[in-house]
C-alpha positions in Angstrom: -30.2 60.0 41.1 -31.1 56.5 39.7 -29.2 53.8 41.6 -27.0 51.5 39.5 -27.4 47.8 40.4 -25.0 45.1 39.0 -26.5 41.6 38.9 -24.0 38.7 39.2 -25.5 35.7 37.5 -24.6 32.5 35.5 -21.2 31.5 36.6 -19.7 28.1 36.2 -21.1 26.0 38.9 -23.6 23.0 38.4 -26.3 25.6 39.0 -25.5 28.0 36.2 -28.8 27.6 34.3 -30.9 28.3 37.5 -28.8 31.3 38.3 -29.5 32.7 34.8 -33.1 32.3 35.4 -32.9 33.9 38.9 -30.9 36.8 37.4 -33.3 37.5 34.6 -36.3 37.7 37.0 -34.4 40.1 39.4 -33.3 42.3 36.5 -36.9 42.6 35.3 -38.2 43.4 38.9 -35.5 46.0 39.5 -36.1 47.6 36.0 -39.8 47.8 36.7 -38.9 49.6 40.1 -36.9 52.3 38.4 -33.3 50.9 38.9 -30.5 51.1 36.4 -29.5 47.5 35.9 -26.4 45.9 34.6 -26.7 42.0 34.4 -23.2 40.4 34.4 -22.9 36.8 33.2 -19.8 35.7 35.3 -17.1 33.9 33.7 -13.9 32.4 35.3 -12.0 35.7 34.5 -11.7 38.1 37.5 -10.1 40.8 35.5 -13.1 41.1 33.3 -15.5 41.1 36.3 -13.4 43.9 37.9 -13.7 45.9 34.7 -17.5 45.4 34.7 -17.7 46.6 38.4 -16.0 49.9 37.5 -17.3 52.5 38.2 -18.6 51.0 41.4 -22.4 50.1 41.2 -24.6 51.4 44.1 -24.9 47.7 45.1 -24.5 44.1 43.7 -27.4 41.7 43.6 -25.9 38.3 43.9 -27.9 36.0 41.8 -25.3 33.3 41.6 -26.0 29.7 42.9 -23.6 27.0 43.9 -19.9 26.9 44.4 -17.9 30.3 44.0 -21.1 32.3 44.0 -22.6 31.3 47.4 -19.6 29.8 49.4 -17.9 33.1 50.3 -15.7 33.5 47.2 -17.6 36.3 45.4 -18.6 37.7 48.8 -14.9 38.1 49.7 -14.1 39.9 46.5 -17.0 42.3 46.9 -15.9 43.0 50.6 -12.4 43.9 49.2 -14.0 46.3 46.7 -16.3 47.8 49.4 -19.4 47.1 47.3 -22.6 46.3 49.2 -24.2 43.0 48.1 -27.4 41.1 48.7 -27.7 38.0 50.9 -25.2 36.7 53.5 -21.6 37.8 54.0 -18.4 35.8 53.6 -18.5 33.8 56.8 -22.1 32.8 56.8 -22.0 31.8 53.1 -18.9 29.6 53.7 -20.3 28.0 56.7 -23.7 27.1 55.2 -22.1 25.6 52.1 -19.8 23.4 54.1 -22.6 20.8 55.2 -20.3 19.2 57.8 -19.5 22.5 59.6 -23.1 23.7 59.4 -24.4 20.5 61.0 -21.8 20.8 63.8 -23.1 24.3 64.5 -26.8 23.3 64.4 -26.1 20.5 66.7 -24.4 22.8 69.2 -27.4 25.0 69.4 -29.7 22.0 70.1 -31.1 21.3 66.6 -31.7 17.7 65.4 -29.5 16.6 62.5 -29.2 13.4 60.7 -26.5 11.1 61.6 -23.7 11.0 59.0 -20.2 9.8 58.0 -17.7 11.3 55.6 -16.3 8.7 53.1 -14.2 8.7 50.1 -15.8 8.6 46.7 -14.1 5.2 46.3 -15.7 3.8 49.4 -19.2 5.0 48.3 -18.9 3.7 44.9 -17.6 0.2 46.3 -20.6 -0.4 48.5 -22.8 0.6 51.5 -21.1 2.6 54.2 -24.3 3.0 56.2 -27.3 0.6 56.5 -29.9 1.4 53.9 -31.8 3.7 53.5 -29.2 6.5 53.3 -28.5 9.6 51.4 -25.3 10.6 49.6 -24.5 14.2 49.0 -21.7 16.4 48.0 -20.1 18.3 51.1 -20.2 21.7 49.3 -22.9 21.9 46.7 -26.4 23.4 46.9 -29.9 22.9 45.4 -29.7 19.1 45.9 -27.0 18.8 43.2 -25.6 15.3 43.5 -28.0 14.1 46.2 -29.1 10.5 45.8 -31.1 8.3 48.1 -30.1 4.7 48.3 -33.0 2.5 49.4 -33.5 -1.1 50.3 -33.2 -3.2 47.1 -31.5 -0.6 45.0 -28.9 -2.2 42.7 -28.8 0.2 39.9 -25.7 2.5 39.4 -25.8 5.6 41.6 -25.1 7.9 38.6 -25.4 7.9 34.9 -21.7 8.9 34.5 -19.0 6.7 35.9 -17.6 7.6 39.3 -18.5 10.5 41.7 -18.1 13.9 40.0 -18.3 16.2 43.1 -14.9 15.8 44.8 -13.0 13.2 46.8 -15.1 13.5 50.0 -18.8 12.4 50.3 -21.3 12.9 53.0 -23.3 9.8 53.7 -26.3 10.6 55.8 -29.0 8.5 57.5 -32.2 8.9 55.6 -35.0 10.6 57.6 -38.3 9.5 56.3 -41.1 12.1 56.8 -42.6 15.3 55.6 -40.5 17.8 53.7 -40.7 21.4 55.2 -39.1 24.6 54.3 -39.0 28.1 55.8 -37.5 31.2 54.3 -36.3 34.0 56.7 -36.3 37.6 55.5 -34.2 39.7 57.7 -35.3 38.9 61.3 -38.6 37.2 60.3 -39.5 33.7 59.3 -42.1 33.9 56.6 -44.1 30.7 56.5 -43.8 26.9 56.5 -44.2 25.2 53.3 -44.6 21.5 52.9 -43.2 20.0 49.6 -44.5 16.9 47.9 -43.1 15.5 44.8 -43.8 12.3 42.7 -40.0 12.1 42.3 -39.6 10.6 45.7 -37.7 13.5 47.1 -37.1 17.1 46.5 -34.2 16.9 44.1 -32.7 19.4 41.6 -35.3 18.7 38.9 -38.2 18.7 41.5 -37.1 22.1 42.5 -36.7 23.8 39.2 -38.9 22.0 36.6 -42.4 23.3 36.2 -44.7 20.7 37.9 -41.8 19.1 39.6 -43.2 19.5 43.0 -46.3 20.7 44.9 -46.0 23.4 47.5 -48.5 23.7 50.4 -48.2 27.1 52.2 -49.0 27.4 54.9 -48.2 23.7 55.7 -51.0 21.8 57.3 -49.3 21.1 60.6 -50.3 21.1 64.3 -49.7 24.7 65.5 -47.0 23.8 67.9 -45.0 22.0 65.1 -45.6 24.8 62.7 -44.3 27.3 65.3 -41.3 25.2 66.2 -40.3 24.9 62.5 -40.4 28.6 62.2 -38.3 29.1 65.4 -35.7 26.6 64.1 -35.3 28.4 60.8 -34.7 31.7 62.5 -32.2 29.9 64.8 -30.4 28.4 61.9 -30.3 31.8 60.2 -28.8 33.4 63.2 -26.4 30.6 64.1 -24.7 30.9 60.7 -24.8 34.7 60.9 -27.0 35.0 57.8 -28.5 38.2 56.6 -31.0 39.2 53.8 -33.0 36.2 52.7 -32.2 32.5 53.6 -34.1 29.4 53.5 -33.9 26.3 55.7 -35.1 22.8 54.8 -36.4 20.2 57.4 -37.8 16.8 57.7 -40.5 16.1 60.2 -40.9 12.4 61.0 -44.0 12.8 63.1 -42.0 13.3 66.3 -38.8 15.4 65.6 -38.0 18.1 63.3 -34.5 17.6 61.6 -32.7 20.4 59.8 -31.3 19.3 56.4 -29.5 22.6 55.4 -29.6 26.3 55.2 -29.4 27.9 51.9 -28.0 31.4 51.8 -28.9 32.1 48.1 -32.4 30.6 47.8 -33.7 30.5 44.2 -35.8 33.3 42.9 -37.2 31.4 40.0 -40.9 31.1 39.1 -41.1 27.8 41.2 -39.0 29.1 44.1 -40.2 28.7 47.7 -38.9 32.1 49.1 -41.1 34.4 46.7 -44.1 32.1 47.3 -43.8 32.6 51.1 -43.2 36.3 50.8 -46.4 36.6 48.7 -48.2 34.6 51.4 -47.3 37.3 53.9 -48.2 40.1 51.5 -44.8 40.9 50.0 -44.8 40.9 46.2 -41.8 39.6 44.1 -40.9 43.1 43.2 -41.0 44.3 46.8 -38.9 41.4 48.0 -36.3 42.2 45.4 -36.2 45.9 46.2 -36.0 45.1 49.9 -33.0 42.9 49.3 -31.2 45.7 47.4 -32.1 48.3 50.0 -30.5 46.1 52.7 -27.4 45.1 50.7 -24.3 45.2 52.9 -20.6 44.3 52.9 -18.2 43.1 55.5 -15.4 45.6 54.8 
């Protein structure tokens, strides 16, 4: 019997458009692999979603990005419905999305994290709460949404729109100058280290998802001990949060220390995404990666 896979995509977070691209790529891969696929563009209407999930699919491919899709909310609903789903479960998803809690856990297992303070949006908009350069970021968004580096000599407004649009609390973090590294973990195995360079100054939302927005070097040209340590840290982050399926951790290497920036439990699966690139590097095609994720879908019920 052909397995029926529901793909949750779209949603209403700041990452809706990227989620739609991910969902379309996943749908094509699963159709080509012989699965019966039902893409579902999620709206803020749980009654309609429940109707679309009846009768129960064999599994759900969670292609949502951002709040409500990768912060434990949808995962909790699928746990209640007893429907296996891809990526991490409720607890790991919630912990990874909460940048303050994730950094606390990383520090407890010996990982280097950037110093930070939590400030109100009014404090951030009023002036410097840390010495420059520093980074401001939402405490619960993904894909570098809302991330902004404040450098020496910057006098321009932080955002095109007035005010801070991502909630009352803001993480203000010491800027770590250095090389941008990223490692995807597939199950129990870190795949490779990618070094990311971009003319935009840092790996922001546009650099991640616009064609030509960044250059990816895989495997990264690092000393072997640094390469191996970055791989180890990605697996440690994956395990510390309790992730499953595919995750991706991002790092900064300043020439001496490796700092973890964050772990993404729903890494992008778009044509410019790092996870599929690293999978291909170790001989796993995009189609094989997507099928593996479906075959390893679980729920926490």
